[in-house]
C-alpha positions in Angstrom: 45.1 -254.6 50.5 41.8 -256.3 50.5 41.6 -259.5 48.6 38.4 -261.3 47.6 37.5 -263.9 50.3 36.2 -266.2 47.5 39.0 -268.7 46.7 37.4 -269.1 43.3 37.8 -265.4 42.4 40.0 -264.9 39.3 43.5 -263.7 39.7 44.5 -260.8 37.4 48.3 -260.3 37.3 49.6 -257.2 35.5 53.1 -256.8 34.2 53.6 -253.1 35.2 56.8 -252.5 33.2 55.3 -253.9 30.0 51.9 -252.2 30.3 53.5 -248.8 31.2 55.9 -249.2 28.3 53.0 -249.6 25.9 52.0 -245.9 26.3 54.4 -243.1 25.3 53.1 -240.8 28.0 56.5 -240.0 29.7 56.4 -242.9 32.1 60.2 -243.2 31.9 60.7 -239.9 33.6 58.9 -241.1 36.8 58.5 -244.9 36.8 57.2 -245.1 40.4 54.6 -242.4 39.6 53.5 -244.2 36.5 53.2 -247.4 38.5 51.0 -245.6 41.0 48.8 -244.3 38.3 48.4 -247.8 36.8 47.7 -249.3 40.2 45.0 -246.7 40.7 43.4 -247.5 37.3 43.4 -251.1 38.3 41.3 -250.3 41.4 38.3 -250.1 39.1 38.9 -253.6 37.7 39.4 -255.0 41.2 36.1 -253.5 42.3 33.9 -253.8 39.3 35.6 -256.5 37.1 35.4 -256.4 33.4 32.7 -257.8 31.0 34.8 -261.0 30.5 36.1 -261.0 34.1 33.3 -260.5 36.6 33.9 -259.5 40.2 35.3 -260.2 42.6 38.8 -260.1 41.1 42.0 -260.4 42.9 44.4 -257.9 41.2 48.2 -258.0 41.6 50.5 -255.5 39.9 54.1 -256.7 39.5 56.6 -253.9 39.6 60.4 -253.9 39.3 63.3 -251.5 39.2 62.6 -247.9 40.1 58.9 -248.7 40.8 59.7 -251.2 43.6 58.6 -248.8 46.4 55.0 -248.5 45.2 52.6 -249.6 48.0 49.5 -251.7 47.8 46.3 -250.0 46.9 43.0 -250.4 48.6 42.0 -253.3 46.3 45.2 -253.9 44.3 48.2 -255.8 45.7 51.6 -254.7 44.5 54.5 -257.3 44.3 58.0 -255.9 44.0 60.0 -258.3 42.0 63.2 -259.2 43.7 64.8 -259.9 40.3 63.0 -260.3 37.0 59.4 -259.0 36.8 58.6 -261.8 34.4 59.8 -264.4 36.8 57.6 -262.9 39.5 54.6 -263.0 37.2 55.2 -266.6 36.4 55.6 -267.5 40.1 52.3 -265.8 40.9 50.6 -267.8 38.2 52.2 -271.0 39.2 51.2 -270.6 42.9 47.4 -270.5 42.0 46.8 -273.6 39.8 43.1 -274.0 40.9 42.1 -270.4 40.1 41.4 -268.7 36.8 44.5 -266.7 36.1 44.7 -263.8 33.6 47.9 -262.0 32.8 48.1 -258.6 31.2 51.3 -258.2 29.1 52.5 -257.8 25.5 55.8 -259.6 26.2 55.9 -262.6 23.9 58.1 -264.8 26.0 56.1 -264.1 29.2 52.9 -264.8 27.3 54.4 -268.2 26.3 55.5 -269.0 29.8 52.2 -268.3 31.5 50.0 -269.9 28.9 52.0 -273.1 29.4 50.8 -272.9 33.0 47.2 -272.5 31.9 46.8 -268.8 32.3 44.9 -266.6 29.9 46.7 -263.5 28.4 45.4 -260.1 27.5 47.3 -257.2 25.9 47.7 -253.9 27.6 44.8 -252.3 25.7 42.4 -254.7 27.4 42.7 -252.4 30.5 41.4 -249.3 28.6 
């Protein structure tokens, strides 16, 4: 995985289980495949940014359960949560206090936890 050399580049952390679960596209039949598709969609964001998140962007996809074997992409890192995916997201946010941090999730409790650490939150549709 290539990460932006700029330490000021924003960090985008994506809660894979929550984002995949927001689309009734059959993801539950192949969780690892759905995580790979999401990782590949995130490659665009890592390379080109978003209107409110200009490049370079360090993108990290947090996976858990059956999706734990998903490898890094070219521009997107994949973190396999040892336990709770939410806890892994919080730890990534906590580890980068000097960087702009954006978390993509619809999970209310996770939103609360990361905003308490100063992160911004976007819902899953923000990625569309």
